[in-house]
Structures are given as C-alpha cells and as structure tokens.
VOGU-3710 file (C-alpha; in Angstrom, 3 decimals, decimal comma):
1> mlgwlmnklr> 138,953/122,004/-83,710  139,711/121,427/-80,007  136,775/119,110/-79,498  138,300/117,039/-82,568  141,792/117,071/-81,206  140,336/115,561/-77,642  138,650/112,622/-79,633  141,490/111,845/-81,252  143,754/111,677/-78,111  140,483/109,535/-75,880
11> piearssgsg> 142,022/106,315/-75,232  139,999/103,924/-76,922  137,198/102,075/-74,813  137,522/97,906/-74,805  134,551/96,063/-74,177  134,391/92,138/-73,862  133,026/90,124/-76,441  129,812/88,190/-76,416  131,878/85,238/-75,419  134,072/86,736/-72,861
21> ytaqvmaard> 134,252/86,410/-69,044  131,125/88,718/-68,333  129,038/86,321/-71,062  130,040/83,302/-69,069  129,645/84,432/-65,699  126,031/85,820/-66,384  125,512/82,262/-68,638  126,533/80,199/-65,534  124,306/82,181/-62,948  121,377/81,871/-65,243
31> sfisgrrgva> 121,903/78,363/-65,408  122,083/78,132/-61,379  119,034/80,211/-60,636  116,796/79,386/-63,391  117,848/76,108/-63,630  117,464/74,679/-60,414  113,768/74,643/-59,890  110,542/74,801/-62,009  107,031/74,711/-61,672  106,595/71,503/-63,230
41> eltatvqscv> 108,039/69,720/-59,816  104,932/70,324/-58,072  103,165/67,825/-60,130  102,538/64,470/-58,846  103,922/62,995/-62,215  107,301/64,737/-61,614  107,222/64,269/-57,705  106,268/59,972/-58,768  110,035/60,142/-60,864  111,488/61,774/-58,044
51> slweggfama> 110,608/59,230/-55,649  111,425/56,568/-57,829  115,043/58,178/-57,936  115,177/58,279/-54,222  113,938/54,911/-53,479  116,412/53,524/-55,866  119,233/55,185/-54,374  117,873/54,333/-50,700  118,138/50,493/-51,706  121,299/50,894/-53,304
61> dvtgtdlltr> 124,528/48,311/-51,922  127,074/50,879/-50,948  130,683/49,636/-50,214  133,702/51,435/-49,245  132,436/53,783/-46,996  129,858/54,225/-44,060  129,333/58,067/-44,879  127,062/57,488/-47,728  124,019/55,947/-45,473  120,795/55,583/-46,934
71> qtmamiaraa> 119,141/58,484/-45,861  122,188/60,533/-47,201  121,650/58,696/-50,607  117,880/59,482/-50,607  118,598/63,075/-50,093  121,468/63,244/-53,206  118,999/61,707/-55,411  116,342/63,865/-54,545  118,796/66,789/-54,905  119,909/65,572/-57,972
81> alngeavlli> 116,599/65,195/-59,729  115,136/68,213/-58,555  118,664/70,393/-58,854  120,570/68,442/-61,110  123,486/68,316/-58,671  124,088/67,597/-54,821  126,938/69,161/-52,833  127,730/67,748/-49,517  130,732/68,815/-47,218  132,773/66,199/-45,553
91> telglvpatd> 133,160/66,178/-41,714  134,181/63,937/-39,279  130,383/63,363/-38,280  129,370/62,486/-41,501  128,273/64,426/-44,832  126,364/67,665/-44,430  124,277/68,592/-47,281  124,514/72,338/-48,576  121,829/74,373/-49,019  123,517/76,761/-51,383
101> wdvttrdgkp> 127,238/76,920/-52,555  129,447/79,351/-54,591  132,388/77,668/-56,249  136,000/78,706/-57,833  137,346/76,585/-60,410  140,546/75,925/-62,384  140,494/74,581/-66,094  136,828/73,989/-65,269  137,117/71,787/-62,149  136,134/73,014/-58,509
111> rayrlsipea> 139,195/74,521/-56,353  136,870/75,819/-53,022  133,488/75,949/-52,230  131,566/78,660/-50,074  128,895/76,404/-48,637  125,478/77,570/-46,835  125,067/74,861/-44,272  121,130/74,426/-42,681  120,844/74,645/-39,063  117,805/74,516/-37,134
121> gggrtvtala> 118,403/78,069/-35,565  120,067/79,543/-38,802  122,283/78,554/-41,365  126,009/79,112/-41,198  128,599/79,895/-43,824  131,322/77,500/-44,375  134,613/77,727/-46,234  135,892/74,476/-47,995  138,491/73,267/-50,420  137,097/70,713/-53,222
131> aevlhlrigs> 138,867/67,831/-51,680  136,692/68,353/-48,590  133,008/68,925/-50,577  131,194/66,021/-52,602  129,624/67,360/-55,335  127,663/65,366/-57,559  126,351/66,739/-61,004  124,221/64,962/-63,930  123,888/66,842/-67,267  126,522/68,837/-67,087
141> dnltpwigta> 127,301/71,192/-70,505  130,661/72,368/-71,886  130,016/76,106/-70,925  129,473/75,515/-67,221  131,156/71,772/-66,726  130,617/72,679/-62,716  127,048/73,132/-62,326  124,519/70,041/-63,265  121,110/70,641/-64,937  118,403/68,607/-63,835
151> plrrssltgg> 115,606/66,664/-65,771  113,192/69,676/-65,585  115,509/72,064/-66,729  116,445/69,937/-70,119  113,002/69,654/-70,595  111,528/72,908/-69,492  109,016/73,066/-72,767  107,427/70,052/-71,529  107,290/70,911/-67,699  105,740/74,113/-68,649
161> mlhaveaala> 103,126/72,280/-70,726  102,272/69,938/-68,186  101,725/72,318/-65,043  100,217/74,504/-67,789  97,530/71,738/-68,152  97,535/70,647/-64,892  96,894/74,225/-63,615  94,279/74,968/-66,238  92,330/71,884/-65,208  92,194/72,835/-61,625
171> etfenaplgs> 91,042/76,745/-62,437  88,224/74,845/-64,712  87,012/72,266/-61,628  86,927/75,217/-59,525  85,348/77,992/-61,277  83,545/76,313/-64,321  79,439/75,836/-63,725  79,888/71,931/-63,584  76,232/70,632/-63,503  74,703/73,858/-64,299
181> qivplpdtga> 71,860/74,278/-66,572  69,691/76,833/-68,162  66,227/75,523/-67,384  62,986/76,856/-69,945  60,056/77,495/-67,896  56,824/79,319/-68,680  56,571/83,191/-68,213  55,029/84,482/-65,535  55,098/87,282/-63,082  58,732/88,711/-62,039
191> ddmasmrgaf> 58,020/87,865/-58,337  56,895/84,345/-59,485  60,471/84,006/-61,373  62,287/85,214/-58,426  60,888/82,830/-56,015  61,366/79,566/-58,870  65,080/81,110/-59,059  65,271/80,837/-55,233  63,848/77,359/-55,131  66,818/75,872/-57,485
201> rgrrgstlvi> 69,742/75,067/-55,557  72,729/73,093/-57,370  75,051/75,524/-59,024  78,338/76,362/-57,756  77,889/79,214/-55,111  74,921/80,433/-56,725  71,513/79,496/-58,444  70,596/78,654/-61,742  69,415/80,699/-64,552  65,977/80,611/-65,589
211> egvaqataag> 64,785/81,511/-68,965  61,458/82,259/-70,487  59,872/80,227/-73,060  59,091/83,289/-74,949  62,248/84,745/-75,160  63,577/80,828/-75,903  61,272/80,784/-78,810  61,892/84,109/-80,324  58,726/85,424/-79,091  56,744/82,271/-80,816
221> mnptigqkpd> 54,849/82,127/-77,535  54,644/78,074/-77,923  55,473/76,939/-74,880  56,206/73,268/-75,874  58,043/73,413/-79,089  61,664/73,100/-78,947  62,120/73,476/-75,612  64,753/71,236/-73,481  67,609/72,499/-70,792  70,663/73,795/-71,750
231> qlspdlsksm> 74,184/72,706/-70,479  76,520/75,066/-69,128  79,264/72,281/-68,303  82,630/72,802/-70,565  83,195/69,770/-72,921  86,899/69,174/-72,059  86,787/66,315/-74,685  86,767/69,040/-77,504  90,070/70,573/-76,040  91,818/67,098/-76,129
241> tdetlaaare> 93,087/67,709/-72,284  93,012/64,020/-71,884  95,759/63,377/-74,698  97,339/66,466/-73,817  98,033/65,771/-70,428  99,002/62,050/-71,245  101,569/63,076/-73,825  103,265/65,489/-71,290  103,446/62,746/-68,430  105,162/60,491/-70,573
251> gigmaygvlp> 107,558/63,294/-72,095  108,526/64,157/-68,265  108,817/60,511/-67,200  111,264/59,662/-70,088  113,336/62,646/-69,222  113,705/61,031/-65,540  114,515/57,738/-67,522  110,645/56,094/-66,676  108,854/54,127/-69,577  105,493/55,753/-70,582
261> sffnraatgp> 104,193/51,888/-69,870  104,737/52,624/-66,343  101,990/55,069/-66,448  99,247/52,930/-68,370  96,822/51,506/-65,514  96,514/48,883/-68,162  99,945/47,767/-67,887  100,894/44,451/-66,698  103,221/42,659/-63,963  106,386/41,996/-67,158
271> vireaqrqla> 105,693/45,335/-68,699  106,239/47,078/-64,955  109,491/44,733/-64,324  110,863/46,228/-67,705  110,234/49,699/-66,923  112,004/49,458/-63,825  114,743/47,671/-65,250  114,975/50,648/-67,755  115,060/52,861/-64,981  117,649/51,215/-63,374
281> iwtlqpiaal> 119,938/50,200/-65,742  120,183/53,239/-67,696  119,102/55,961/-65,458  120,197/55,027/-61,685  123,175/52,898/-61,915  125,200/55,537/-64,208  124,590/58,272/-61,873  125,334/56,114/-58,985  128,602/55,189/-60,760  129,351/58,986/-61,312
291> ladeataklg> 128,452/59,405/-57,119  130,831/56,502/-56,438  133,665/57,902/-58,615  133,167/61,614/-56,942  133,472/59,511/-53,466  136,389/57,349/-54,408  138,419/60,375/-55,129  137,126/62,543/-52,360  136,942/59,733/-49,589  140,339/58,302/-50,371
301> tevtidtirp> 139,023/54,474/-50,532  137,364/52,667/-53,341  133,724/52,977/-52,858  131,327/51,003/-55,199  127,171/51,780/-55,420  124,838/48,948/-57,182  121,596/50,013/-57,697  120,744/46,861/-59,899  120,797/44,032/-57,404  119,113/45,506/-54,344
311> lqafdaggra> 115,907/46,559/-56,761  115,677/42,953/-58,731  116,305/44,881/-62,041  117,305/41,653/-63,783  115,664/38,714/-65,628  115,581/36,059/-62,825  114,859/33,275/-65,366  117,290/34,433/-67,835  119,926/34,603/-65,147  118,884/31,231/-64,214
321> ralsaiiktm> 119,069/29,758/-67,450  122,563/31,553/-68,002  123,867/29,464/-64,887  122,665/26,270/-65,535  124,180/26,917/-69,108  127,465/27,996/-67,551  127,876/25,225/-65,016  126,817/22,383/-67,747  129,771/24,038/-69,719  132,348/23,966/-66,851
331> aeakaadiap> 131,376/20,392/-66,344  131,639/19,218/-70,083  134,940/21,386/-70,190  136,204/19,663/-66,948  135,141/16,101/-68,425  137,286/16,936/-71,612  140,349/17,883/-69,713  140,365/21,665/-71,180  142,461/23,620/-69,110  140,725/26,671/-66,821
341> advsgamrmv> 142,615/29,057/-68,817  141,107/27,858/-72,068  137,640/28,242/-70,798  138,248/31,561/-69,332  139,545/32,678/-72,939  136,531/31,179/-74,649  134,384/32,994/-71,918  135,821/36,551/-72,912  135,193/35,472/-76,386  131,196/35,780/-75,579
351> dwer> 132,172/38,870/-73,456  131,978/37,171/-70,123  134,673/39,260/-68,323  135,089/36,978/-65,050
//
C-alpha cells in the first residue's frame, strides 16, 4: 500500500522527444564528425577533382579586397571540397584558417565561434564573433544550416565503392600469385622433385608448385595425355572490376561537377573544353558567388569573384560571332537614327542586361 502511494506521489519524468534539442545536437555532431572526412578522398579520382577546384579558385579574379589572395583562395577551395566548409579568422594581417571550431547560433545563423588556430609550435584557441569570421558553407541542409557537407559526404555510397574497389585491386596485386603456374612433370624421386622445385624462380616470394603426371592424370600413368601448365593468376575480368571502377570514378566526378568525359582517355579537345565549362559555370562560379557574398557581408566592401574569365570557360568563337552581330546591329541602328534607349530595350528583350 505504501509503495503504491509513493508511486502516485512520484513526479512524472519528462523526456525529450526524438525531434528535440538532444536529437538536433547529436545530428549536428554526427554531420560534423563523420561528414568531414572519408576514405575515398585517398583515391586519385577525388584528389584530381579537388585539384581542379583548387586551381580554379587560385586563378579566379577577385575584386574589392586584398585579403583573398591566390593562396588563400586555393586553401578555401581544398577545404570546401574535402570538408564542405572553410572557416577563416579575419585579422589585421589577413585571413587565418581554422583547423577546428565550435559555433553558437541564433535562428540558425552563427553568432560566435571558438576557433582552433594552427601554429608551428602548437595550436591556440580564439573566441570571435560571427562578424570576425569568414565562413563558407556548401551543401548545407535545413537541420544544420551552419554546417556544410562535402561532395563525398553527399555521395558516401559511391565513395565507399570506389575505395573498396581500389583497395581490393591493391590487395590483389600485392598478394595474388600473378604469373605463377602449376607445371606438370614426370614423377621421379622425392629428392629430384625437391631439387626441381628449388630450381624454379618467378613466383611472388616463393617457388612454383610442381605436380606429378600420375596425380594429374588420376593415376593413369600416361605422361603425355592432357597435360598443360595450369595458370594461377586470377581472372579479374569476370569480376567486372574495370566497369565497376569506371562507374565509381564517373560518379565521384559528377559529384564534384566534373563530367565523365573528362576521364575518358579517348576524349578530344572540344570535349575537354566543354567539361571545363561545365565545371567552371555550374560548380565553381556558384561557390565563388557564395564566398563573395560572405566576404561582402564580413569585410564591409563589395567583393566579386569571377572564375569563368580566367579559366577561359566560354566559347571563344561564339563570343566573337555575338560581338560581331552586336556591332553590326548598333551600326545599323545608328544609321537608321534609332535612339540608344530603344536599342537597349530591344537588347533586354533578348536577355541582354547591359
């Protein structure tokens, strides 16, 4: 009776729901820890895509600030490609990259940071307001808009397959008995067979296996019928490793904005140029616009970043023909005494802003 009364008087324990604060914090830390790195970034395919991002940002035209140097732009591109975000502290001497950081938010927007700054003798910790930190984020979701996600995080299944295939091939070429054979020889004494085994060289780290013809022919004792060397090298073509590896590479390339034709060894110049335009226009330039908006808000001056002109990511012949048509149209309009305002209005009708 007393136990029943105590249970009635005990206060009701309140627990947080699955979509509450605890779940959001756990999801944010999971995205922060597991989404920043991946095993696939060790492959040459990912590093090639990251190098393209790095080179594109290093070549970009930056106007409005001197803080975004070419070296800084390259570091920002590599950090965004591998981590999905780049955090840099704004100081009097320039932009200082942070290796790790904690952030506090209000309405989903960062308010303050605790940054770990790398130093040669050991890192140091700095606390800064959001206005003092340049924070580039790509691939942010609505659950954690203050955290960016890398392309490898967004395509982790393809990245894991690429790593698995390349790791399996590496282990195969390291451990498989490539080039080894089982050679049938006439049956002789044990000492003679041991001497012949020791005379063979060519197997990876060991000797070849010698098989007596009596055992090979099921004790038929005929040393000449149906005897040939047996190859021990694995037949990788039946495992479709080439097709799987090519598909994984193309998938990772598309995640980074690199067309699959870029990896085709038979690709010609026009195809490569189209792949470069695709990368610059649809991948690098939008990220550069995000960085320009962030720099404009934090540095107090209008910043513009252009990756298309330095990379020549345009059709030179098409631009030349368009320029010739515009000049011809302007000359005809001037000869017909058409007002410049009317010419500008006609150009806006065909999507020419200026």
